[in-house]
N, C-alpha and C positions, 0 to 999 in steps of 0.2 A: 828932564827925561822925555817929555812930550815932544820937544823940539828935535831931540835926537831921533826919535822914531819917525817923525815927519821927514827929516832929512834923509834917513835911510830908505824910506819908501820912495821918495822922489828920485834918488840916485838909481834905485832898482828899475823904476819905470823908464828913465832915460836910457839906461843900458838895454832894456828890452826893446825899445822902439828905434834907437838910433845906432847902437853899437852892434847888437847881435844880428846877424843876417837872418832873412826870412826863412831860409831853409832849416834853421835850427830852432825856430819857434815851435815848441811842442808842449801841449798840456798832457801830462802823463798821470795815469791812475794805476799805481802798482798794486796788483792783487795776487802777486806770485806766492806770497807767504800765507795767504788765507786758505783755510780748508774748504774744498769744494767736494760735495757729495750729492747724492740723489735727493736730498731733502733740504739742502741749504741754499738760500738765495741772499743776494745783497743788493742794496739800493746804491746806485751810482750818484753820490753827492760829492762833486769835486769841481775844480775849475776847468772850464772849457775855453778854447780859443773862440773868439767872437768876431765875425765880420758883419758889420751893419750895412744893410741895403745892398748886399751882394750875395749871389748864389755861386760860391767858388767851386771850381771843378775839383772833385774829390781826388782825381789823379794828380792834379797840381799840388794839392796839399800833401799827398803821399810822396811825390817826387821832390818836394821842397821848392817848387816854383810858384807857389801861391803868393798873392800880394800880402803885404804886412797886415796882420789882423788889427781890428779896431781896438781890441782889448781882450783880456781874459775875464770871464765872468763865472761866478759861482752858480752852479746849476743844481736843482731846477730853479728857474726864476723867469718871470715875465720880462721881456726886454723893455716894457713900458716902465719898469722900475729902475732902469739903468739911465744915468745922466751922461750925456755927451756934450762937452764944452759947456757944462753948467745947465744944460736943458735935458729934460727927460725925453726919451725917444717916443715918437708917436706910435699908436697901435697899428696904423696901416704901414705896410712895408714888408721887407723880406730880410732874412738873416741866415748866416751859416755858422754852425757850431762844429768844433772838431776836438776830439780827445783820443789819446792813444792809451789803450788799456793793456796792461801786461798781465798775462794769465799763466797759471802753472804749467799747462800742457797744451797740446793741439787737438784734444778730444772735442766732441760736439758740445757746444754751449747754446744757451738760449737767452732771449731777452723778452721781457714783457713790457710793451709800450702802452702807457696810459694816455693822459690828456696831452694833446699838442694843439695849439691854437694858431691856424685852423686847418692848414694843410701842410703835409711834410713828406720828405723823402729821406730815408736812412740808408747810408752806404757803410759797408764794412770792408776795409782793405780794397776800396775802389769799386766794389760790387754793390748794386742796389739790392737791398734785402727786404725793405718794407716801404710802403707809401700809404698816405691817407689823403684823398682828394687829388687835386692837380696843382702842382707847385709852378709858379711862373713869376718872374720879376715884373712882368706886365700884369698888374693886379686885375685888370679887366678880363684877363684870360684864366685866371686861377679859379679853381672850384673847391669849395669848402666840403669838409667831411669830418665826422666825429665818430671814431671807432677804435675800440681797444683791440689789440692783437698781440700774439706771441710769435716770435721769429727764431729761427735756429741757424747757427753758423759754425764754421771751423776756423779757428785762428791760424795765422800764418807766422810760423816761427814764434809761437806763443804770444802773438801780438794781434790785437783787434783795433785797427784805426777807424774810429767811428766819425763819420761826417754827416751832419744833419742839416738839411735845408728846410726852413719854415717860412711860410708866407701867410699874411693875414690882411683881410680887407674890411671885414664887417664887424668883428667883435671888438669889445671895449679894451681888452687886454690881448697880448700876443706872446708867443714863445712856448717854452716847455712848462707844463702845469705841474706835473708829477715826475719824480725821478724814474729813470729807467731801471728796471729790476733785472739783474743778471744772475745766471747760475748754470749748472749742468742742464742738459736738455730735459732729463727726467724731472729735475727739480722745478724748472720753469713750467713744464707741462702740468705737473701737480699743482703748482702755484696758481696757474691760470684756471685749471679745472675747479679748484676750491673756490675761487672767486665766482666762477659761473654758477657752481652748485649753491653757494650762499645766496646769490642774487635770485636764482630760480626759486629757491626755497622761500625766501622773503616775498617774492612776487606771488608765488602760488598761495602761500599762507594768508597774505594780506588780501589777495583777490577773493579767496574763499570767504574770509571773514566779512569782507565788504558785501559780497553777494548775499551772504547769510543774513546780515543786518538789514539789507534792502528787502529780503524776503520776509523778515520779521515785520517790517513796516507794512508790506503789502497785505499781510494777513491780520495786522492790527494797526490800522491807519491812525488811531487816536494817539499813539505814542510815536512822535516824530524823531526822537533821539536816534533810533536805529537807522533811519533814513539818512540823517546828516552824517552820522559816523560811517555808514556804508559808502556814501559819496566821497567822503574824505579818503577812505581806503583806496577807492578807485583812482583818485588823483595821485596818491602816493605810488600806485602801481604804474601809472603813466610816467611818473618821474623816474621810477626804476628803469623803465624801458628807454628813457631818454639819456640817462647818465650811468647806468650800471655796466657791469662787465659784459652782459649780454644785451647790448643796446639794440634798438630797433634797426639801426643801420647794419649791424652784424647779421641779423635775421633776414633783412630785406635789403640786399645791396642796391645802392642807387637811391635809397630813401632820401627825400629832400632834407638837406642840412638845416635850412631855415625853419622848416616845420618841426624838426627835432628839437631845435633850440626853443621854439615857441612852446613845445610840450614841456621842456625842462623848466622854463621860467613862468609860463602862464599858469600851469596847473599848481605851481607852488603857492601862488597867491589865491587862486580859487580854492585850494585846500584850506587856506586860512579862514575863508568865509565859512566853509562847511564845519570846520573844527570849532569855531566860535559858536555857531548855531547849535552844535551838539551839546556843548557845555551849558548853553542857555536852557536847553530842554531838560538837562539833568538837574541843574540848580537855578531855576528861574528867579528865585528871590535874591540871589547874590549877583548873577550875571544878567543885568537888565537889558531888555531889548532896545531901550532908548539910547543906550551907550553903544550897543553893537551896531546900530544903524550907521554910525559914523565909520566904524571899521569896515563894515560890509560895503559901504559906498566906495571907500578907498580901494578895497580889494576888487570890486567889480570894475572900477575904472582901470586899474592896473591890468586886469585880465583882458579887458577889451583892447587896451593898448597893445598887449602882447599879440593879440589876434590880428589886429588891422594894420599895425605899423611895421615897417621893416625892422629886422633884427639890428641893423646898424644904428637905428635910432633908439629902439626900445631897450636894448641891453645897457645903454648908457644911463638908464633910469634905475638900474638894479640897486645901487646904494640907497636911493630914496626908498625903494620898495622894501629893502632889508630893514630899514629903520621902522617902517610901518609894521612889518611882521614882528619885530622885537617889541614894539609898543603894544601890539595886540597880545603877545604872549605874556608880557608883564601884567597887563590888565587882567587877563584870565587868572594868572598866578595869584594876584592880590585877592581876586574874588574867591578863589578856592581856599585861600588862607582864612578869609572871613567865614566861609562855609564850614571850615574846620573848627573855628571858634564857636560857631553855632551848633556844632556836633551833628551835621547833616549825615544822613545814612550813607555808610561806606565811603565817606569822604577821604579817609586816610589812604585807601587804595588808589583812588582817582588822583589825589594830590601827589603821591609818590611817583605814579606812572607819568603824570604830567611834567613833573620836575625833570625826570630823565629824558622825556621827549623834548622838553624845552632846551636842555643842554645839547641834545643832538641837533636841534634846529640851529642853535647858536654856532655849534661847530661847523655845520654845513655853510653857514653864511661866512664865517671866518676862513674856511677852507676855500670857498669860491673866490674870496678876495686874496687868496694866497698868503694869509697871515699865519695860519697854523699848518704844519706839514702832516696833515692826517688823511682823512678820506671822507667821502660822503657816508654819514652814519644815520641819516634821518630814517631810512627804512628799519634799521636795527632799533633805533629809539622808538619808532612807532610800534615795532613788534613787542618791545618790552612794555610799552603803554598798553597795548592790546592784551598782553598777558596779565597785567595788573587789573585791567578792566574786566577780563574774563573771570578773575578771582572775585571781583566785586559783583559781577553779574551772577556768578555761581552762588554767592551768598544771597543775592537778591532773589534768584530763582528758588534757592533752598527755603528762604524765608516765605516767599510767595507760595511755594509748594506746601509748606507746613500750614499756611493759612488756608490754602485750597483744601488740603486734607481735613483741617478742622471744620471748614465750611461744608465740605462734602459730607463729613460725618454728621454734622448738625442737620444739613438738608435731608440726608438719608433718614435720620431719626425723626425729623419733622414729617417727611413724607410717610414714613411708617406710621407715625401717630395719626396723620391725616387719613391714611388708608383705613384706619379703624373707624373713621367717621364716614368716608366715602371709599368703598372697596375698590381695589385696583381693577378687579374684574368688571365693575361698572364703568370705569374709565375706558377699559378695553372695548366695551360695547360702543362707546362714543368715539372710538378711535383716537383717544387722547393718551399721550405718554405720561403726563403728570397732571396733578390736580390744578396746577398753575395754568394749564392750557384750557381748562373748562370755562365756558362762557354761558351766561344766562340764556336759556332757550335751546341749548344743545339737546338733541333728541335723536332717537332711532327706533325703528319698529322691528321687533324680533319675536320669533316663536320661542316660548320659554315655559318652563314648569315652575309653578309656585307652591311652596310648602308653608302652611301656617301651623304653628304649634303653640299650645297654651297649657299652663299648669292648672289642674283641677282644684277648685275650692281654694284658690290662692288668697282670696280676701279673708277667709276663715283662718288660714294658716298665719297670715301676717298680723292678725289681731292679737296673737299671743307673742309677738316679737316687738323688740324695740326698733326704731328706724335703722340703727346700725346693724342689727341682726338681720333685718329684712334685706338690706343691700348685700350683706355677706352671703345670705342664703341664695339670692338671685345670682350673684356672681359665681358662687360655687356650682350652681346648676348650669349656668351658661358656659362656664369653663369646660364642662363635660360635654355639652351639646355642640358647641362651636367647632371644635376640631373634627367631630364626626361629619358635619356638613361639608367642611373644606376637603376632607379626605375623599368625599364622594362627588367632587367636581362642582360643588355649590358654594355659595357664600351668603352670609346674612346681610340682607339689605336694610332691615329695620328691627329695632327692639320696640315692642308695643307693650309697655308695662311688664307683665310676666310672660308675654307672648313674643314670638319671633316670626319674621317673614323672611324666608330663604328662597333664593333663586337658583335654578339648575338649568343652565343654558344648553347642555348637550342632549340629554335624554331623560324622559320621565322615569326610566329605570333607576337612574342615580338618585332621584328623590325618594323612590320607594325603598331602595337599599339603605339610604340614610335614615329614613323613618324607622325601619326595622332595627338598625343599629342603635338608634336613639332609645327605642323602648328597651332593648337589652341593657344599654348602659344605665338607664334609670332604674332597672331592676337591681343592678349591682349597687347603684347609689343608695337605694332603699335599704339594702342589707347593711351598708355603712351607717345610715341614719338610725336604724334599729339598734345597732351596736352602741350608738351614742345616746340612746334613749329618746330619739326623736321620731316624730310621726312620718311614715312613708308618704310619698307623693305619687300622683298619677298625672299623666299628660294626655292630651288629645291632639291628633294630627290630621289636617285636611290637605289634600293634594289635588291640583287641577293643572291642566296644560292648555296653552293657546297662545294667540298673538297678544303682545303687549307693547306699549310705548314706554321706553326707558329714556329719561331725560332729566334736565335741570330746571327746577322751578324756584321762584322767590322773587326777590327784588335786588337792587344794586348792592345793598350792604349785607344781605342775608340770602344765601341760596342753599338748596338742598336737592339731593338726588331722590328720584321717586319713580314709581312704576304706575302707569295709568292704564286701566283696562277692566273689562268685565271679568277677565281671568282672575284678577286680584279679588274682586268682590265674591266670586263664586268659590275661590279657595278659602276665603275667610268664612263664608256661609257653611261650607262643608265641614270645616274644623269645628264650628259651633254645634253641628249636628252630632258630633261625637259625645257631647254632654247629654243630649237628648236620648241617644241610643245607648249611652253608657258603654261605649266602645272606645278603642284606642286610635286606630288608623282607618280613615275613610278616603276613598279616591273617587274622582268623577268618572263618568263613562268614557270620556275622551282619553283619560289616562289608561283606563282598562283596555280599550281597543288597541293601544300601542304595545301593551305588555302581556296580554292574555295568553299569547302563544309561546311566551318565553318559559323555559323549564325552571322549576324550583319555586314558583310562586303559586299561592292559593288565595282565591278570592271568592266572595259570594255576593250576589245582588241583594241590596237592602231595600231601596225605595227610590222615589223620584222626588225631586225638589224643584220649585220654581223660584228663581232668583228675581228680585225686584228689577223691572225694566225688561225682563225676558218673558216671551209668551210661551216658549217651549220648555217643558220640564227637563231636568237633567238627572240621569240615572246615577245612583250612588252605590259604591261597592265597598265591602269591608275587606281589609287585608287580614287573612288568616295565617300568614306565614310567621307571625310573631309567636304563635303558640307552639309549645313542645309537640313532638310527634304523637304522643299518646292522646293529648288534648285534641290535636287536629283530627285524629281518627274518629273521635266522638262527633266533631262537626261534620266530617265527611259522611258518617253513618246517618246523620239526620238531614243531610243537604236536601234530599228530595222532599221530605216532609216539610222542611222550612219553606221551600219555594211554593209548595201547595198552600201552606198556611198563609203566606203573603198574598197569594192570589185570591184566596177566600177573603182575606181582610180588605183588599182593595175592592172586591165586589160587594163589600159590606155584609158578608155572611159571617157575622161576628161570632155566632155560637159555634159554627163548624171550625172557624179559625182558632177559637179559644181551646177547643178540644185538641186540635193538632199541636198547638203550642205547649199544652200540658204534657202530651206524649214526648215532645222534644225535650222539655225540661226534665222529665223523668229519666231520659237517657243521658242528657248532658246538662246538669244543673248549672254549669258555668257559662251557658250560652246567655250572655247579658242582653243581647238584642231580643232574643225570644222572650226573656223575662220582662223586658221593657214593653213589648207588645202585649204580653199577658197582663201586666200591670195596667196598661191603658184600657184593655177590654174589661178587666175587673172593675175599674173605676167607672167606665161607661155603664156597666151592668148595674152597679150599686146606685148610680144617680138616675138610672132609668132613661138614659139618653138613647138607648136602642132597644 
């Protein structure tokens, strides 16, 4: 059977070359029975007449006067794959192809022309309809070009006689790379536009992702994975420009062909370096740097060869380079499988995306060698990989965001807890955003009003309480006092046993308002305590205003906020005088001077005190605004007598002072300060001290 087939083929070949005249040698592709519409295209995969090392005149082929063809060849095919006299044809040279296409009608048709290596002219019915570069049998005069294009034509008598001249000088293969696509003009236009849109979409998407990853690295240089991935994306973009439907030569006519090929081949191997480094950063325990150094050295050498050597030399090394790329891909694949066994974070997404990308890379290598009749799909494979990576990154970001949320909540709670030890307002004085910014020795000088408050007879009260009851009582009291201070633009700086030290940075008025509100709240609290069968409490409040140094003191392992000033000492001293005078709120003369003209406040002068370290006495005033209206009227009615009695007391006219204090107490028995002075005078009289 085999002998019979061989004999038949031999006889047919002899008839073709020796019996049939040249004018009747025609390769025919009959498409008359195929449906053509505005969306259908066909790839011309058929036998063409083939003339080696000749650029046959298309008119001669049309008229039947052309020389006998070398052979008929199945297209598309590189002529380097064709054997003549037992030897494969060299890549350098020229050739003519011809085919007669029979079409259903004479309407307008189109063709999409893909890869031709490396310059060509296409004639239809003797008319030149397309060209790429400059075709010449003298190879020194030819010019290379690599550009996709779509052309349109009208058949003659339903026939399109296609003659194709191709020349090649520098590339390792030559001839038609991809089949010509034919269809109605609208179908070819749509086909061409879809390829352009696809390539532009991939280029734009990958470019944006690449720049985005590089930006991520710029803002967070510790993580270098985005840098390598971003650089890899840029190399793929460069390859799309070099090989896609919208090549750089389409956008910039006359762009050097050699530079375009260097972009196609050089960036492919440079991209391999970036890709390997990216996976090393993601999974450093599996993809070790000592192994990558070998691949990186190979890829760097290949990239340099692509840059510095001519295409005629460099492209002949492509098979070796493809082996290097496949080896690198296999190494990464094995490492990712190991990472999957170790259950690394999000490895399934990376592995799935990489497998698809690897298959796309293998396809491109096989396609470049004309082994598979597909297309360049590396950009599509990369896009799929990017998509899977995006899912993985989204999960990583989601996980990181949840961690950040948790940490933020924890830090917020921690800061709130710390603010209970160091008030936020104190940090604001020091111009610090957080307690973590505070350093030992931070300080500032500021005018501020200081309020001291203390529970009367706390020691006696606590003697009848257990330690637990004591703390509950104090916290119950402070829970009522603290919000009042905050609501009047102040904050508690320190708890001193049963006492507090509060700061009011804005105005002494805030401190007085807070003190009045505190007294009213304690009155309400006492009603509650009486209903519970508990003893009512009383407080004393002292207020002074002046300059103070606010800062951080301590040592390396223990720091504390504090206020250092005579203002603090005087405020504390004034608060202690409330015990002596049996009154509730006392203020200094400095405070009085700033609020005396404000409506709604009532004060009276009490005495002068000398604070330790001060030579000048300080005037003390009682705040009468805490009393009900009826009670205040009694104070007002005795105000003149009270001041006279104080003057007599200070001039040591004690008998006269005692008589006036008696009159005052007769009118207003609740005047505790008058009663205090009267008690002192009675004691002095009884002891004979005056």
